[in-house]
C-alpha positions as a Markdown table, in Angstrom:
| # | Residue | x | y | z |
|---|---|---|---|---|
| 1 | Met | 19.2 | -20.8 | 36.8 |
| 2 | Thr | 22.8 | -22.0 | 36.9 |
| 3 | Arg | 24.9 | -20.4 | 39.6 |
| 4 | Thr | 28.6 | -19.7 | 38.9 |
| 5 | Gly | 29.9 | -18.2 | 42.1 |
| 6 | Lys | 32.5 | -19.7 | 44.5 |
| 7 | Ile | 30.0 | -21.4 | 46.7 |
| 8 | Ala | 27.9 | -22.7 | 43.8 |
| 9 | Arg | 31.0 | -24.4 | 42.3 |
| 10 | Leu | 31.7 | -26.4 | 45.5 |
| 11 | Pro | 30.7 | -30.1 | 45.6 |
| 12 | Arg | 27.0 | -30.7 | 46.3 |
| 13 | Asp | 27.6 | -32.4 | 49.7 |
| 14 | Ile | 29.5 | -29.3 | 50.9 |
| 15 | Arg | 26.7 | -27.0 | 49.7 |
| 16 | Glu | 24.2 | -29.2 | 51.4 |
| 17 | Gln | 26.1 | -29.1 | 54.7 |
| 18 | Leu | 26.4 | -25.3 | 54.4 |
| 19 | Asn | 22.7 | -24.9 | 53.8 |
| 20 | Arg | 21.9 | -27.0 | 56.8 |
| 21 | Arg | 24.3 | -24.9 | 58.9 |
| 22 | Leu | 22.8 | -21.7 | 57.6 |
| 23 | Gln | 19.3 | -23.1 | 58.5 |
| 24 | Asp | 20.5 | -23.8 | 62.0 |
| 25 | Gly | 21.6 | -20.2 | 62.4 |
| 26 | Glu | 25.4 | -20.7 | 62.4 |
| 27 | Pro | 27.2 | -17.3 | 62.1 |
| 28 | Gly | 28.6 | -16.4 | 58.7 |
| 29 | Thr | 32.1 | -15.7 | 60.0 |
| 30 | Gln | 32.3 | -19.3 | 61.3 |
| 31 | Leu | 31.0 | -20.7 | 58.1 |
| 32 | Val | 33.5 | -18.8 | 56.0 |
| 33 | Val | 36.4 | -20.1 | 58.1 |
| 34 | Trp | 35.0 | -23.6 | 57.9 |
| 35 | Leu | 34.5 | -23.5 | 54.1 |
| 36 | Asn | 38.0 | -22.1 | 53.5 |
| 37 | Ala | 39.6 | -24.8 | 55.6 |
| 38 | Leu | 38.0 | -27.7 | 53.6 |
| 39 | Pro | 40.5 | -29.3 | 51.2 |
| 40 | Glu | 37.8 | -29.8 | 48.6 |
| 41 | Ala | 36.9 | -26.1 | 48.7 |
| 42 | Gln | 40.6 | -25.1 | 48.5 |
| 43 | Ala | 41.0 | -27.3 | 45.4 |
| 44 | Val | 38.0 | -25.6 | 43.7 |
| 45 | Leu | 39.2 | -22.1 | 44.7 |
| 46 | Glu | 42.7 | -22.8 | 43.4 |
| 47 | Arg | 41.5 | -24.3 | 40.2 |
| 48 | Glu | 38.7 | -21.8 | 39.3 |
| 49 | Phe | 39.4 | -18.6 | 41.3 |
| 50 | Ala | 43.2 | -18.3 | 41.4 |
| 51 | Gly | 43.1 | -19.4 | 45.1 |
| 52 | Arg | 41.0 | -16.5 | 46.3 |
| 53 | Ala | 39.2 | -17.4 | 49.5 |
| 54 | Ile | 35.5 | -17.4 | 50.0 |
| 55 | Ser | 34.5 | -14.2 | 51.7 |
| 56 | Glu | 31.5 | -13.1 | 53.8 |
| 57 | Gln | 30.2 | -11.3 | 50.7 |
| 58 | Asn | 30.3 | -14.5 | 48.8 |
| 59 | Leu | 28.3 | -16.1 | 51.6 |
| 60 | Ser | 25.8 | -13.2 | 51.6 |
| 61 | Glu | 25.3 | -13.6 | 47.9 |
| 62 | Trp | 24.8 | -17.4 | 48.3 |
| 63 | Lys | 22.2 | -16.8 | 51.0 |
| 64 | Gln | 20.2 | -14.5 | 48.6 |
| 65 | Gly | 20.4 | -17.0 | 45.8 |
| 66 | Gly | 21.4 | -20.7 | 46.1 |
| 67 | Tyr | 20.3 | -21.0 | 49.8 |
| 68 | Arg | 16.9 | -19.5 | 49.0 |
| 69 | Asp | 16.5 | -22.0 | 46.1 |
| 70 | Trp | 17.5 | -24.8 | 48.5 |
| 71 | Leu | 14.9 | -23.7 | 51.1 |
| 72 | Ala | 12.2 | -23.6 | 48.5 |
| 73 | Arg | 13.0 | -27.2 | 47.5 |
| 74 | Gln | 12.8 | -28.3 | 51.1 |
| 75 | Glu | 9.2 | -27.2 | 51.4 |
């Protein structure tokens, strides 16, 4: 399945870092602040989402989809 949300469109290395931080139990509020501060993320958000920031809802949706897929591949 091809994911099309804000987090799915971030560069692979950022998604990998995010998944590892989720796995380590880092709080979502901190992760959203971190993601929105990254220049690479800001560029994607500006280009594809009219500059709208990543929200905790976006992160929650990623955890139910892309993150679960990533976890399954780790096993």
